[in-house]
VEXKOL-882105 format. One record per residue (C-alpha): residue number from 1; residue in three letters; chain; x, y, z negated. Coordinates in steps of 0.05 Angstrom, whole numbers. Layout:
% residues N
n/res/chain/px/py/pz
NUM/ala/A/X/Y/Z
...
END
This chain:
% residues 228
n/res/chain/px/py/pz
1/met/A/-1/-1/-5
2/pro/A/34/71/11
3/leu/A/49/109/-38
4/lys/A/-3/164/-23
5/ala/A/-58/107/-13
6/gly/A/-33/83/-82
7/val/A/-37/139/-124
8/ala/A/-108/158/-96
9/tyr/A/-133/89/-117
10/asn/A/-110/98/-179
11/ser/A/-123/171/-187
12/gly/A/-198/141/-173
13/lys/A/-195/82/-215
14/ala/A/-183/131/-274
15/met/A/-233/170/-253
16/thr/A/-293/116/-247
17/thr/A/-264/87/-314
18/thr/A/-267/156/-348
19/leu/A/-342/167/-333
20/ile/A/-363/102/-356
21/cys/A/-332/126/-421
22/val/A/-372/179/-420
23/ile/A/-430/148/-399
24/leu/A/-421/100/-449
25/gly/A/-401/147/-498
26/ala/A/-458/195/-496
27/met/A/-516/132/-496
28/phe/A/-478/120/-560
29/leu/A/-483/186/-586
30/leu/A/-555/188/-567
31/leu/A/-570/121/-602
32/ala/A/-539/136/-661
33/leu/A/-579/208/-662
34/leu/A/-641/169/-653
35/arg/A/-627/115/-708
36/leu/A/-617/180/-750
37/gly/A/-680/214/-725
38/lys/A/-712/146/-741
39/lys/A/-695/136/-811
40/leu/A/-712/211/-828
41/his/A/-785/198/-794
42/his/A/-818/128/-772
43/val/A/-859/136/-720
44/pro/A/-883/85/-662
45/ala/A/-849/76/-602
46/pro/A/-887/133/-554
47/pro/A/-938/112/-502
48/tyr/A/-900/145/-445
49/ile/A/-852/89/-443
50/gly/A/-901/44/-443
51/pro/A/-882/22/-371
52/phe/A/-812/1/-398
53/leu/A/-824/-32/-456
54/asp/A/-877/-80/-416
55/ser/A/-820/-95/-353
56/asn/A/-777/-147/-328
57/leu/A/-716/-112/-345
58/arg/A/-732/-118/-419
59/arg/A/-758/-193/-413
60/phe/A/-698/-209/-378
61/val/A/-653/-186/-449
62/gln/A/-710/-208/-481
63/pro/A/-736/-271/-461
64/ala/A/-817/-292/-468
65/asp/A/-799/-366/-475
66/lys/A/-741/-355/-518
67/leu/A/-793/-314/-566
68/ile/A/-848/-368/-558
69/glu/A/-800/-426/-583
70/arg/A/-761/-385/-641
71/ser/A/-827/-356/-665
72/gly/A/-860/-421/-670
73/ile/A/-923/-411/-627
74/lys/A/-961/-461/-593
75/gln/A/-1024/-492/-564
76/gly/A/-1093/-476/-599
77/met/A/-1069/-426/-651
78/thr/A/-1107/-363/-670
79/val/A/-1046/-308/-667
80/leu/A/-1043/-237/-682
81/glu/A/-994/-198/-648
82/leu/A/-973/-132/-691
83/gly/A/-954/-72/-651
84/cys/A/-968/-101/-580
85/gly/A/-951/-33/-544
86/ser/A/-958/-41/-470
87/gly/A/-958/-116/-479
88/ala/A/-886/-141/-454
89/tyr/A/-908/-203/-490
90/thr/A/-975/-209/-499
91/thr/A/-1006/-246/-426
92/phe/A/-943/-297/-444
93/val/A/-970/-316/-516
94/ala/A/-1039/-309/-490
95/arg/A/-1027/-380/-440
96/ser/A/-971/-411/-495
97/val/A/-1034/-418/-542
98/gly/A/-1080/-441/-489
99/lys/A/-1158/-442/-480
100/gln/A/-1170/-467/-548
101/gly/A/-1121/-411/-581
102/lys/A/-1134/-341/-591
103/val/A/-1096/-270/-593
104/tyr/A/-1110/-216/-622
105/ala/A/-1077/-156/-594
106/val/A/-1056/-96/-647
107/asp/A/-1034/-28/-644
108/ile/A/-1041/42/-680
109/gln/A/-1039/75/-617
110/ser/A/-1103/78/-565
111/lys/A/-1065/94/-502
112/met/A/-1010/35/-521
113/leu/A/-1077/-8/-523
114/arg/A/-1107/30/-455
115/gln/A/-1048/14/-423
116/leu/A/-1046/-70/-440
117/glu/A/-1125/-68/-421
118/val/A/-1109/-37/-362
119/lys/A/-1056/-89/-345
120/leu/A/-1105/-152/-359
121/thr/A/-1148/-134/-304
122/arg/A/-1100/-153/-252
123/pro/A/-1118/-213/-204
124/glu/A/-1055/-244/-239
125/tyr/A/-1083/-246/-306
126/val/A/-1151/-271/-282
127/asp/A/-1140/-345/-320
128/ile/A/-1130/-300/-390
129/ala/A/-1191/-296/-430
130/asn/A/-1166/-303/-503
131/val/A/-1142/-238/-517
132/glu/A/-1176/-188/-559
133/leu/A/-1151/-125/-566
134/arg/A/-1161/-88/-641
135/gln/A/-1138/-12/-662
136/ala/A/-1116/-23/-725
137/ser/A/-1056/3/-778
138/ala/A/-1017/-50/-813
139/tyr/A/-1036/-29/-871
140/asp/A/-1117/-52/-853
141/leu/A/-1111/-113/-812
142/pro/A/-1181/-123/-789
143/phe/A/-1188/-195/-802
144/glu/A/-1213/-245/-859
145/asn/A/-1169/-270/-920
146/glu/A/-1127/-329/-890
147/ser/A/-1154/-330/-820
148/leu/A/-1092/-329/-780
149/asp/A/-1051/-379/-764
150/leu/A/-988/-337/-745
151/val/A/-973/-262/-735
152/tyr/A/-905/-238/-697
153/met/A/-869/-167/-679
154/val/A/-825/-151/-626
155/thr/A/-779/-94/-651
156/val/A/-842/-65/-694
157/leu/A/-832/-82/-778
158/pro/A/-780/-21/-785
159/glu/A/-824/34/-744
160/ile/A/-873/22/-810
161/pro/A/-871/76/-856
162/asp/A/-895/18/-915
163/met/A/-858/-37/-894
164/gly/A/-870/-76/-957
165/arg/A/-948/-50/-959
166/ala/A/-960/-80/-875
167/leu/A/-924/-148/-903
168/gln/A/-968/-158/-958
169/glu/A/-1027/-140/-907
170/ile/A/-998/-193/-864
171/arg/A/-997/-244/-913
172/arg/A/-1071/-237/-932
173/val/A/-1088/-247/-863
174/leu/A/-1049/-305/-865
175/lys/A/-1069/-375/-873
176/glu/A/-1028/-418/-929
177/gly/A/-965/-441/-892
178/gly/A/-981/-397/-833
179/ile/A/-920/-368/-798
180/leu/A/-891/-302/-800
181/ser/A/-846/-285/-740
182/val/A/-806/-220/-732
183/thr/A/-756/-209/-667
184/glu/A/-706/-149/-672
185/phe/A/-657/-120/-614
186/leu/A/-602/-81/-626
187/pro/A/-607/-18/-571
188/asp/A/-666/-1/-609
189/pro/A/-666/56/-650
190/asp/A/-690/25/-711
191/tyr/A/-657/-38/-708
192/pro/A/-640/-74/-774
193/leu/A/-596/-123/-791
194/arg/A/-616/-197/-792
195/ser/A/-594/-202/-868
196/thr/A/-642/-141/-877
197/thr/A/-700/-164/-849
198/ile/A/-688/-235/-885
199/lys/A/-678/-197/-957
200/leu/A/-745/-154/-939
201/cys/A/-802/-217/-925
202/gln/A/-764/-264/-973
203/gly/A/-785/-197/-1020
204/glu/A/-858/-207/-999
205/gly/A/-856/-279/-1017
206/phe/A/-842/-308/-953
207/ile/A/-809/-370/-945
208/leu/A/-754/-368/-894
209/glu/A/-760/-434/-838
210/asn/A/-716/-416/-788
211/asn/A/-666/-363/-769
212/ala/A/-643/-366/-690
213/gly/A/-605/-314/-636
214/asn/A/-544/-268/-646
215/met/A/-536/-202/-670
216/cys/A/-564/-166/-606
217/asn/A/-626/-204/-604
218/tyr/A/-655/-252/-670
219/thr/A/-719/-280/-687
220/val/A/-739/-299/-765
221/arg/A/-794/-343/-777
222/phe/A/-814/-349/-845
223/arg/A/-884/-390/-881
224/lys/A/-928/-360/-931
225/pro/A/-924/-404/-982
226/val/A/-980/-456/-998
227/ser/A/-1013/-453/-1068
228/gly/A/-992/-514/-1113
END
């Protein structure tokens, strides 16, 4: 390679590397600022990012099949998806529990539920008739005591200001021996360490049953104790 060409190549490579470092640095700075803001003020994900939340890109890094397997979702279950948002995983879970099962998709934001409602009208979801949308707070779930087999949350629990209170309400609506599944993803501004999530849920009386995934994308599964 001629000297001038080599210098130009190395210069261009250095500029590209520098640009990548600058972009990554800016992303980490933004993430740090978002995390700081979230710690000071817990709020749910805004509706305008609904299309991103319900995207194939998100499901590429957080596959639905792994979420379902790790959560213990099976045919015939009555399942609550708390903080369903625009429904990134709702249709996958609905098909997993089958026609004999039921999925209650609950969110505190009407605009998020509207996005999921529109999604369910698409032709590719014509087979899904076992999803019911409910607008409700995690502190006041519209279900009878011990009426659900499983409750799952995906990057939702840390968005709730009083997580302990929400977990108590989840415990109320779960059947004895029912499952609580919590999934977290590192780029999320509210991301908690796995040990933090486990300690929090165990502190509200749940029994750890399964611990899967890696630091970037983990699912911890718990059981509600059985009396006696």
